[in-house]
N, C-alpha and C positions, 0 to 999 in steps of 0.2 A: 307276352305282348306280340302282336303280329309285326312282321318286318316293316310293313308300310307305316304302322303306327310308330315304330321305333325311329324310322328315318325322319318322319315329320316332327316328332318330339325333339330330335336333336337339332333341328334347324329353325324352330319357332322362336319368336321373340318372347320375352318374359311376360308381357302384359298384352294379351290379344285384344281385350276389350278396348284399351286405349288406342291400339293400332286401328281397330274398326272405327271408333268414334272419330279419330283424326282423319282417317281416309274418307269417312262419310262427310265430314265437315268440309273437306277439301273438294268434294264433288268429283271423285275419280270418274274418268270417262268410260271405263270398261270394267265389267265384272266377269271374270273367267271367260274372256273371249266374246262376251255378249255386249252389245252396245247398251249404254245406260247414260241418261242425261245427268245423273247425279242429283236430280231434283228431289226435294223432300217428298216422301210418300212412294217412292219407286222401288224400295227394297222389298223383295218377296221373302217373308219369313216362314220357316217351319217351326211349329210349336212342338216341344217335347215335354211330356209330363208322365208321372208314374205314381201308382199306389201299390203297396206291397200285398194287401189282402182285402178282399171284399167283406170279410167277416168283421173287420174292425173299422173299415172306412167305407163311405158311400162313394162309389166311382163317379156318379153324376156330380155331386156337390164338390168333391175333391178336384175333379177336372175343371169345373167352373171357376173355383177360386184360383187355381194355378193359371188357367187361361187368362183371367182378368188381370192378374199381376203381370203376365207376359205382355198383354196389350198395353198396359200402363208403361212398361219398360221401353217399348218401341214407339210409343206415341210420337208422331212427327217425323218418324224415320221410314215408315212403311206399313205393311199390313200382313197379317197372318193368312196365308193361303192354303196351308196344308198342316195337318195335325198327325202326330205320332204319340200314342198314349198307351203305356203298358199297365195292365191290371194283373196283380198276383205275382209279381216278380220283384225280388229283393234288389235293393240298390247295390248290394255287395256283388251281384252278378255283373260280369262285364257287359258292355253295350252289345257285344256280338251274341251274348246269351239271352238277351231280352228281345222278343219278337219285333216290337215297334221300333226300338232303338236300332236294332240290326237293319231294319228296313230303311230307316233314316240314313244310316251310314252307307248302305248300298246305293240308295238314290243319290247321295252326295257325289258318287263316282260318275254318274251319268251326265253327259253334256246337256241333255234335255231335262234336267231335274226341275222340279216345280218350285224351288226356293233358292235364294241367294245367301241367306244367313239363317241361323237357328237361334231361337229365343226359348229360354227355360224360365218358368215362373218361380220355381222354388229349387234353388241349387241342391239342397240336401235331398230332394226327391230324385234327382237325376244322377248324382255322383256319390261315391264312397271312396274314402282314402285318397289316392292319387289318380283316380280315373280321369278327372278333368285334364290332368297334365298329359294324358294320352289322347283323349278324344278331341280336345280343342285344336291342338296342332294338326291332327289328322284332317279335321274339317277345313282348317285354314289352308292346308296343302292342296285341297280340292278346289280352292277358290271361293 
């Protein structure tokens, strides 16, 4: 695990989704130094999806159903403005070893990133083992 992931994992609350929902409902006034009115529909989401192989899954239809679930999950909270989708990479690989996931993590570090939060339509497509316990606190530490 990278040092920055280890640090973030050590300081993150147990239930990041509850923290996000509670913060969203309270209408926080700022998101990582950027002004935000906290109004419904203002959160800019990045969508992450993945399929392991084109030989057994159709990338177009798989992306579509994962994206539709993600849109359902965020309905009333914001919109998806950017997508990161890996094709041909196992979920057992770390996020840093999957091109689209690595790109999402790199963009999360930038102050001018195109998203405020990440939505995943199918948890098991994105994470294996304890990966979520590393990735989610890392993203939270970036704001």
